[in-house]
C-alpha positions as CSV (number, residue, x, y, z in Angstrom):
1,M,-59.6,13.8,7.0
2,L,-62.9,15.5,6.4
3,G,-62.9,14.4,2.9
4,F,-63.1,10.7,3.9
5,I,-65.8,11.0,6.4
6,G,-68.3,9.4,4.1
7,D,-66.3,6.2,4.2
8,F,-66.1,5.9,7.9
9,P,-68.7,4.0,10.0
10,A,-71.5,6.0,11.8
11,A,-69.9,5.2,15.2
12,M,-66.5,6.7,14.1
13,V,-68.2,9.8,12.7
14,A,-70.1,10.3,16.0
15,R,-66.9,10.4,17.9
16,R,-65.8,13.5,15.9
17,S,-68.9,15.4,17.2
18,K,-68.3,18.1,20.0
19,A,-69.8,15.9,22.9
20,P,-68.7,16.5,26.4
21,V,-65.4,14.8,27.3
22,P,-65.6,12.8,30.6
23,A,-63.2,13.8,33.3
24,A,-59.8,12.0,33.5
25,P,-59.4,9.6,36.5
26,S,-57.5,10.8,39.5
27,K,-53.8,10.6,39.5
28,R,-53.5,9.7,43.2
29,L,-54.7,6.1,42.6
30,S,-53.9,3.8,39.8
31,I,-57.3,2.3,38.8
32,A,-57.8,-1.1,37.4
33,K,-61.3,-2.4,36.7
34,K,-61.7,-6.1,37.1
35,S,-65.1,-7.8,37.6
36,G,-66.7,-4.5,38.9
37,N,-64.3,-4.1,41.7
38,V,-61.9,-1.2,42.2
39,K,-58.5,-2.0,43.9
40,N,-55.7,0.2,44.9
41,K,-52.3,-0.9,43.6
42,A,-50.7,0.1,46.9
43,S,-52.5,-2.7,48.6
44,V,-51.1,-5.4,46.5
45,P,-48.3,-7.2,48.2
46,T,-44.8,-6.6,46.6
47,S,-43.2,-9.7,47.8
48,A,-45.1,-12.1,45.6
49,T,-41.8,-13.2,43.7
50,P,-38.7,-13.9,45.6
51,P,-35.6,-11.7,45.0
52,R,-33.0,-12.9,42.5
53,V,-29.7,-13.9,44.2
54,K,-26.5,-13.6,42.2
55,T,-24.2,-16.6,42.5
56,R,-20.6,-16.7,41.4
57,R,-19.1,-19.8,39.7
58,N,-15.8,-21.1,41.0
59,K,-13.5,-21.0,37.9
60,N,-11.1,-23.7,39.5
61,A,-14.0,-26.1,40.0
62,D,-14.1,-29.0,37.6
63,P,-16.9,-28.9,35.0
64,P,-19.8,-31.4,35.6
65,E,-19.3,-34.7,33.9
66,L,-21.7,-35.4,31.1
67,E,-22.5,-38.8,29.8
68,P,-21.7,-39.2,26.1
69,R,-24.7,-39.2,23.8
70,K,-25.2,-42.6,22.1
71,P,-25.8,-42.0,18.3
72,S,-28.9,-43.7,17.1
73,S,-28.8,-46.4,14.5
74,R,-30.4,-44.0,12.0
75,G,-27.6,-41.4,12.6
76,K,-25.0,-44.0,12.4
77,K,-26.1,-45.2,8.9
78,A,-26.2,-41.5,7.8
79,V,-22.6,-41.0,8.7
80,E,-21.5,-44.2,6.9
81,N,-23.3,-43.2,3.7
82,Q,-21.8,-39.8,3.8
83,A,-18.4,-41.4,4.2
84,D,-19.1,-43.6,1.1
85,K,-20.2,-40.6,-1.0
86,S,-17.1,-38.7,-0.2
87,D,-14.8,-41.6,-1.1
88,Q,-16.2,-42.0,-4.6
89,G,-18.4,-40.1,-7.1
90,H,-22.1,-40.7,-6.4
91,T,-25.3,-39.9,-8.3
92,S,-27.6,-37.2,-7.2
93,K,-31.3,-37.2,-7.3
94,R,-31.3,-35.8,-10.9
95,G,-29.1,-38.7,-12.0
96,C,-26.1,-36.5,-12.7
97,K,-22.8,-38.0,-11.5
98,K,-21.1,-35.6,-9.1
99,A,-17.4,-34.8,-9.3
100,K,-14.8,-37.0,-7.5
101,K,-12.0,-35.0,-5.8
102,H,-8.5,-36.1,-6.7
103,P,-5.7,-35.8,-4.1
104,E,-4.4,-32.9,-6.2
105,G,-7.7,-31.1,-5.8
106,K,-8.7,-31.6,-9.5
107,S,-12.1,-32.6,-10.5
108,S,-12.8,-35.7,-12.5
109,H,-16.3,-34.8,-13.5
110,P,-16.9,-36.3,-17.0
111,G,-18.4,-33.0,-18.4
112,E,-16.0,-30.6,-16.7
113,N,-13.5,-30.2,-19.5
114,H,-16.4,-29.9,-22.1
115,R,-17.9,-27.1,-20.1
116,K,-14.6,-25.2,-19.9
117,N,-14.1,-25.6,-23.6
118,V,-17.6,-24.4,-24.5
119,K,-17.1,-21.3,-22.2
120,S,-13.7,-20.4,-23.7
121,T,-15.1,-20.8,-27.1
122,A,-18.1,-18.6,-26.4
123,L,-15.9,-15.8,-24.8
124,K,-13.5,-15.8,-27.8
125,R,-14.7,-13.3,-30.4
126,V,-13.2,-13.1,-33.9
127,P,-13.6,-10.5,-36.6
128,S,-16.9,-10.8,-38.5
129,R,-18.0,-9.9,-42.0
130,D,-21.1,-8.1,-40.8
131,L,-19.8,-4.6,-42.0
132,E,-19.0,-6.1,-45.4
133,I,-22.4,-7.8,-45.7
134,E,-24.2,-4.6,-45.0
135,L,-22.2,-2.7,-47.7
136,W,-22.7,-5.5,-50.2
137,K,-26.4,-5.2,-49.8
138,T,-26.3,-1.4,-50.4
139,G,-24.5,-2.1,-53.8
140,F,-20.9,-1.9,-52.9
141,H,-19.5,-5.0,-54.3
142,R,-15.7,-4.1,-53.4
143,V,-15.2,-3.5,-49.7
144,I,-11.5,-2.6,-48.9
145,G,-10.0,-3.1,-45.4
146,V,-7.0,-0.9,-44.5
147,D,-4.6,-1.1,-41.6
148,E,-1.2,-0.2,-40.6
149,A,1.8,-1.6,-38.6
150,G,4.7,0.1,-36.9
151,R,3.5,3.5,-35.7
152,G,5.1,3.3,-32.2
153,P,8.6,1.8,-32.7
154,L,11.8,3.9,-32.4
155,A,13.2,2.4,-35.7
156,G,12.1,1.0,-39.0
157,P,9.4,2.0,-41.4
158,V,5.6,2.2,-40.9
159,V,3.6,-0.2,-43.3
160,A,0.1,0.1,-44.5
161,A,-1.9,-2.6,-46.4
162,A,-5.2,-2.6,-48.2
163,C,-7.1,-5.8,-49.0
164,I,-10.3,-7.0,-50.7
165,I,-11.8,-10.4,-50.0
166,P,-14.6,-11.3,-52.3
167,E,-17.9,-12.4,-50.9
168,D,-17.5,-16.0,-52.1
169,V,-14.0,-16.4,-50.6
170,D,-13.8,-17.8,-47.0
171,I,-10.4,-17.8,-45.3
172,Q,-10.6,-19.4,-41.8
173,G,-8.6,-18.2,-38.8
174,I,-8.2,-14.5,-39.8
175,D,-7.9,-12.4,-36.6
176,D,-6.3,-9.2,-35.2
177,S,-2.6,-9.6,-36.1
178,K,-1.6,-8.7,-32.5
179,K,-3.5,-11.8,-31.2
180,L,-1.8,-14.2,-33.4
181,T,1.6,-15.9,-33.1
182,A,4.3,-15.2,-35.7
183,E,3.9,-18.6,-37.1
184,K,0.1,-18.3,-37.5
185,R,0.6,-14.8,-39.2
186,E,3.0,-16.2,-41.7
187,Q,0.6,-19.0,-42.5
188,L,-2.4,-16.7,-43.0
189,Y,-0.2,-14.2,-45.0
190,S,0.6,-17.0,-47.5
191,Q,-3.0,-18.0,-47.5
192,I,-4.4,-14.5,-48.2
193,T,-1.9,-13.6,-50.8
194,S,-2.3,-16.9,-52.8
195,T,-6.2,-17.2,-52.7
196,P,-7.7,-16.5,-56.1
197,G,-9.9,-13.4,-56.2
198,V,-8.2,-11.7,-53.2
199,R,-6.5,-8.3,-54.1
200,F,-4.1,-6.5,-52.0
201,S,-1.6,-3.6,-51.9
202,I,1.1,-2.8,-49.4
203,C,3.0,0.5,-49.0
204,V,6.1,1.1,-46.9
205,V,7.2,4.6,-45.6
206,D,10.7,4.6,-44.3
207,A,12.3,6.4,-41.3
208,P,13.7,9.5,-43.1
209,R,10.2,10.3,-44.6
210,I,8.7,9.7,-41.1
211,D,11.1,12.3,-39.6
212,E,10.2,14.7,-42.5
213,I,6.5,14.8,-42.1
214,N,5.9,13.1,-38.7
215,I,4.5,9.6,-38.0
216,L,0.8,10.5,-38.3
217,Q,1.1,12.0,-41.7
218,A,3.4,9.2,-42.8
219,T,0.8,6.7,-41.8
220,M,-2.0,8.5,-43.6
221,E,0.2,8.8,-46.7
222,A,0.9,5.0,-46.6
223,M,-2.8,4.3,-46.3
224,E,-3.8,6.6,-49.2
225,T,-1.1,5.1,-51.4
226,C,-1.9,1.5,-51.0
227,V,-5.7,2.3,-51.6
228,E,-4.9,4.1,-54.7
229,E,-2.8,1.3,-56.0
230,L,-5.6,-1.1,-55.3
231,T,-8.5,0.7,-56.7
232,G,-7.1,2.5,-59.8
233,N,-9.7,4.8,-61.3
234,G,-12.6,3.0,-59.9
235,R,-15.1,5.3,-61.6
236,D,-17.5,2.6,-62.8
237,H,-17.8,0.7,-59.4
238,P,-16.3,2.7,-56.6
239,P,-15.3,0.7,-53.6
240,Y,-16.2,1.3,-50.0
241,I,-13.1,1.7,-47.7
242,L,-13.0,0.5,-44.1
243,I,-10.1,2.0,-42.2
244,D,-8.8,0.9,-38.8
245,G,-8.6,3.8,-36.3
246,N,-10.5,6.9,-35.6
247,R,-9.7,9.1,-38.6
248,I,-9.8,9.1,-42.4
249,P,-6.7,10.0,-44.5
250,G,-7.2,13.5,-46.2
251,G,-6.9,11.8,-49.6
252,L,-9.6,9.5,-49.0
253,S,-12.2,11.8,-47.4
254,G,-13.9,12.5,-50.7
255,K,-14.6,8.9,-51.2
256,H,-16.8,6.3,-49.7
257,A,-14.9,5.6,-46.5
258,R,-15.4,5.0,-42.9
259,S,-13.1,4.7,-39.9
260,V,-13.6,1.8,-37.5
261,V,-12.2,1.9,-34.0
262,K,-10.5,-1.3,-33.2
263,G,-11.4,-2.3,-36.6
264,D,-8.7,-5.2,-36.7
265,A,-10.7,-6.9,-34.0
266,E,-14.1,-6.1,-35.5
267,S,-13.9,-6.5,-39.3
268,H,-12.7,-9.6,-41.2
269,V,-11.3,-7.6,-44.2
270,I,-9.5,-5.1,-41.8
271,A,-8.0,-8.0,-39.8
272,A,-6.6,-9.4,-43.0
273,A,-5.0,-6.1,-43.9
274,S,-3.4,-5.9,-40.4
275,I,-1.8,-9.4,-41.1
276,L,-0.4,-8.2,-44.4
277,A,1.1,-5.1,-42.8
278,K,2.5,-6.8,-39.8
279,V,4.1,-9.7,-41.5
280,T,5.7,-7.4,-44.1
281,R,7.2,-5.1,-41.5
282,D,8.5,-7.9,-39.4
283,R,10.2,-9.4,-42.4
284,L,11.9,-6.1,-43.1
285,M,13.1,-5.8,-39.5
286,E,14.6,-9.2,-39.6
287,D,16.5,-8.1,-42.7
288,Y,17.7,-4.9,-41.0
289,D,18.9,-7.1,-38.1
290,K,21.3,-8.8,-40.4
291,R,22.7,-5.4,-41.4
292,W,22.8,-3.8,-37.9
293,P,23.1,-6.8,-35.6
294,L,24.0,-4.7,-32.6
295,Y,20.5,-3.4,-32.0
296,G,18.6,-6.7,-31.9
297,F,15.9,-5.6,-34.4
298,K,15.0,-9.3,-34.9
299,D,13.7,-9.6,-31.3
300,H,12.0,-6.3,-30.5
301,K,11.2,-5.2,-34.2
302,G,12.4,-1.6,-33.3
303,Y,10.2,-1.0,-30.3
304,G,11.7,0.8,-27.3
305,T,12.5,-2.2,-25.1
306,A,15.1,-2.1,-22.4
307,S,17.7,-3.9,-24.6
308,H,17.1,-1.6,-27.5
309,T,17.5,1.5,-25.3
310,A,20.7,0.1,-23.9
311,A,22.1,-0.4,-27.5
312,L,21.1,3.1,-28.4
313,L,23.1,4.5,-25.4
314,K,26.0,2.5,-26.2
315,H,26.2,2.6,-30.0
316,G,24.0,5.6,-30.9
317,P,21.3,5.6,-33.7
318,C,21.7,3.9,-37.0
319,D,20.2,4.8,-40.3
320,I,16.7,3.4,-39.7
321,H,16.1,5.1,-36.3
322,R,13.5,7.8,-36.2
323,R,15.4,10.8,-35.0
324,S,12.2,12.9,-34.6
325,F,11.0,10.6,-31.8
326,A,11.6,12.0,-28.3
327,P,14.0,9.4,-27.0
328,L,16.2,9.7,-29.9
329,R,15.9,13.4,-30.2
330,N,16.9,13.8,-26.6
331,L,19.8,11.3,-27.0
332,I,21.1,13.2,-30.0
333,L,21.1,16.5,-28.2
334,D,23.1,14.9,-25.3
335,M,25.7,13.4,-27.6
């Protein structure tokens, strides 16, 4: 506080000097100075206000009758206007027509459906060509997208596909194969494979090979094979490879390659490869269903559904089942 003395008024500074302190008033009397007179509080009468008397209300007594309040003409008009507005759509101060409620609770606002469509379109995200554009700018004229299908099923092959879509080719509707219907995938498969300038390669690794080297190595092998078939030597103009997932196959590690997590939802060319791989595998499983109809491959495509598991328990595995997978390995040990 001493550091701020220079900022205080002179009167306040003077109070901080060691002047004699006046004696405190006596505690026997409560002193109140008013117009120079001194009065004793004990002499003030205490019965100035009457004491409060508590009264009990008879619960059985009828409540007092109150006359109903007559609404004013102004309030009556406001109620009528509010009723009119609730019956039909009305226009607000801004000139926007408010929604009219149907008996079913649906809104009949003229712009309601349009707003819903705009919102759903804005939220929907499709794979872009941003990664390809960046690589084209750096001199890589061939960008390969690689993806696989069928790592998780208990039966059937794993399929990998590699695809190149030139810069001047625009195929609308390409998306992650898992987000598309079977009909839409077939349509895009035909469009991708028949478009001039588009190059692709597909590799299939069957169940015995999967049991021999495990599913991860079989997937990497399928990816390497289809990329090698698509690029050839590629010494003059080496391509850049975009691979779906979080790892690069060993045979492609020395090349220009990059793994893209959830690449089939991010990259246009990877999504195209996912469609090629998925459609190819689904067609194979439909053919297998004709040969082994007891398992229902046409419906579940080899995945471990309840119906597939029940068929395995009843009939045992067939030639395309992956015996190295835990459910089948345990089943074979029990048989």
